[in-house]
C-alpha positions, 0 to 999 in steps of 0.5 A, a space after each residue: 477750132 481751126 489749127 495751123 502748124 508751122 515747123 512741125 506736125 504734132 497733131 496728136 499732142 495738140 489735139 489731145 490738149 484741144 480735147 481736154 481744154 475745149 471739150 466741145 471743139 473739134 480740130 479743123 485743118 483749113 485756112 483761117 478766114 478774117 471772120 473766124 473767131 476760134 483758131 490757133 496757130 502753133 509754131 515750133 522752131 529748133 535752133 541748136 539745142 533749143 526749142 522755141 514755141 509760139 502759140 497764137 490762139 483765138 477763142 470766141 474772139 479773144 486772142 492770146 499770144 504765148 512764147 516758150 523756150 526750152 532746152 533739148 537734151 538726151 536721146 532722140 526719144 527724150 528730145 521728142 518728148 521735150 518738144 511735145 511737152 513744150 508745145 502742150 505747155 504753150 498751148 495750155 497757157 494761151 488757152 488759159 489766157 484766151 478762155 480763162 480756163 483752169 482745169 484741175 489737172 492743168 495741162 495733163 491730158 493722159 489717163 495717168 496724171 501721176 506718172 510724172 510724179 512716179 518718174 520724179 520720185 523714182 529719180 530721187 526727188 522728194 515728195 515736195 519737189 514732185 508736188 512743186 513740179 506738177 504745179 509749176 510745170 504742168 499747172 495742176 492745182 495744189 489739191 490734185 498735185 497732192 493726190 498725185 504725189 500720194 498715188 505716185 509714191 505707192 507706184 514707186 513702192 510697187 515698182 521696187 517689188 517687181 523683177 523684170 520677168 514679173 507679170 500680172 494676169 487679166 481675165 475678161 468676162 464680157 457679159 452683163 445682166 443688162 447694159 447700164 446707161 453710162 456704159 459703152 464697153 463691148 459687153 453682151 447682155 446675158 439675156 440676149 446672148 445666153 447661147 454665147 456663154 458656154 462656147 466663150 468659157 470653152 475658148 477662154 479656158 483653152 486660151 488660159 491653158 495655152 498662156 500658162 504653158 507659154 508663161 512657164 516656158 518663158 520663166 514668167 512670174 505671176 504677181 497678181 490675177 484680176 477677173 473683170 468685165 462686164 460682170 464676171 458673176 454672170 457666169 454660173 458657179 460651175 463656169 467660174 470654177 472652170 475658169 479659176 481652175 484653168 488659171 491655177 492649173 496652167 500657171 505657177 501661182 506660187 508668187 501670186 500675192 492676190 486674186 481679185 474677182 470683180 463680182 460686180 452687180 449684186 443681182 448676180 452674186 449668190 452663195 454658191 458663187 461666193 463659195 467657189 471664189 472662197 475655195 479658189 483662194 480669192 483674196 479680194 472681191 468687188 461689189 459695185 453698186 455705183 449708187 445706193 439711191 433707188 431712183 438713180 439705180 432705176 435711171 441707169 438701168 439697174 434691176 436691183 435695189 439698194 436693199 438688195 445691195 445691203 443683203 448681198 454685202 451681208 452675204 459677202 461678209 459671211 465668207 470672210 474675204 480678206 479684202 472687199 471693194 465697193 465702187 461709186 460713181 459721182 455724176 450719175 443721172 438723177 443723182 444729187 450731192 445729198 444722194 451721193 453723200 448718202 451712198 458713200 455713208 452707206 458704203 462706209 457702214 459696211 466696213 469695206 477696206 476699199 472704196 473706189 470713187 469714179 467720176 462719170 465719163 460721158 462715153 460715146 455710145 452710152 445711153 446717157 448720150 444717145 438719149 440725152 439723159 440729164 446729169 449733174 453739172 461740173 460744180 455739183 460733181 466737184 462737191 461730190 468728190 470733195 465730200 468723198 475725199 474729206 469723208 474717206 480721209 476722216 475714216 482712215 482711207 488714203 488714195 492709192 491709185 488714180 486714172 482719168 478717162 476721156 469726156 469726164 465730168 469736170 475733167 476730174 478723175 477716178 480714185 481708189 481709196 484704201 485703208 492701210 494694208 488694203 492696196 490692190 497691187 494689180 490696179 497699181 501695176 496696170 494704171 502705172 504701167 509697171 509690168 506686163 499685163 497678159 490679158 485673156 478673153 474677148 476685148 483683152 488688151 495685152 501690154 508688154 512693158 520694157 522694165 524701167 522705161 516708158 516703152 510699151 507694146 500692145 496686142 489686142 484680142 478680138 472684141 466680140 465674144 462670138 468672133 473671139 470664140 470662132 477665131 481662136 488663132 488670133 488669141 494664140 498669135 497674141 500669146 506668141 507675140 508675148 513670148 517673142 517679147 520676152 525672148 528678146 528682152 
């Protein structure tokens, strides 16, 4: 789509809207020619305390013309947000008129669609007022507005329990037995990179030790710990013990209310490893089958069967972890609505208190796109998600966090469902950006959150295990940046 701007250069805001509303279109900054049939002219004018936006948009020959006017108030930061919001609103309305599109999340383009609700509830709005705001100002469907209101209320509850120097800790294990067809994460197959694992664990333990010392100097309080990946249980029991011991030794864990380990794939989980997790006081484990259909497991490159998942869940149950999560993905290759229903019903049979339902994201670099694997259409995925919501609510689960990703089937979402008392607060902290997240390991993304604001600073560890291992100075520099942030807070 050709884009012409008048009176502004808000490329990011417009391009995010374009990508969300017209997934197949790329921004092109060239003059519009008489025979062009897909373009937009976005104009912005400020007059005193008022912002006026006009969007003329043509999609496949159908033209729409929209005008919006909005007041500008507050600080420069506030006014910038108001301008971008009005631009996005006007672009959405013109796109809806020209293309007849009505995505479930309306004009919202970001990863965290419940953030406006969280802010509104924190400011004293009622849930009904917050829901109405999403529908009228962001054009979200009533069903998605209800979901966001529920998860936003959980985020407000979480925020009330946090102090300015509270943090969460993340440890990344970027290794997997094999790479799944839907994955584009920077992870290494253990089969192909076995020699990288021991030096990686050595470097990780050193980084955690240094990070704990820094956190103690800054009087930071750890509220939640999460070990993810990759697949953390690709480590041996001894290696997992070393990593968890490093965390417990380096940090003051007095107020760390939860310790989560993403056990992940059933073909990596053993009694010996579960014994290590239990000994270290792990409060939540996640077993992530993604599907319980053998044909779908083969299609995504998993080497285990649904029967092995059942055996693993029986083993996990023996250790009596307080909370257990299972992940499913709606929209996988070879899956059907009937197959997804069977998968969810089998997960419910295990009695876990957490079930996370993801929507397939068609990620660049994934085998699904590289090999052109067929996946269910948006209507079929919608049917899967509708069934999941109805069934989980009927079984006593409620939504407690949600987020979106780029290129998701049908522009839907990922939702964490829990029975009462089963909230994983780390998920709420990170998705609602309520506190700083100190990340360790290759590819780690550390977030430094200014409490009570939407202002965040980020630093990133080196992506690949080999370079992370060989250049520890980068991770140490990030720890210094984290310390500096709190020294000036």
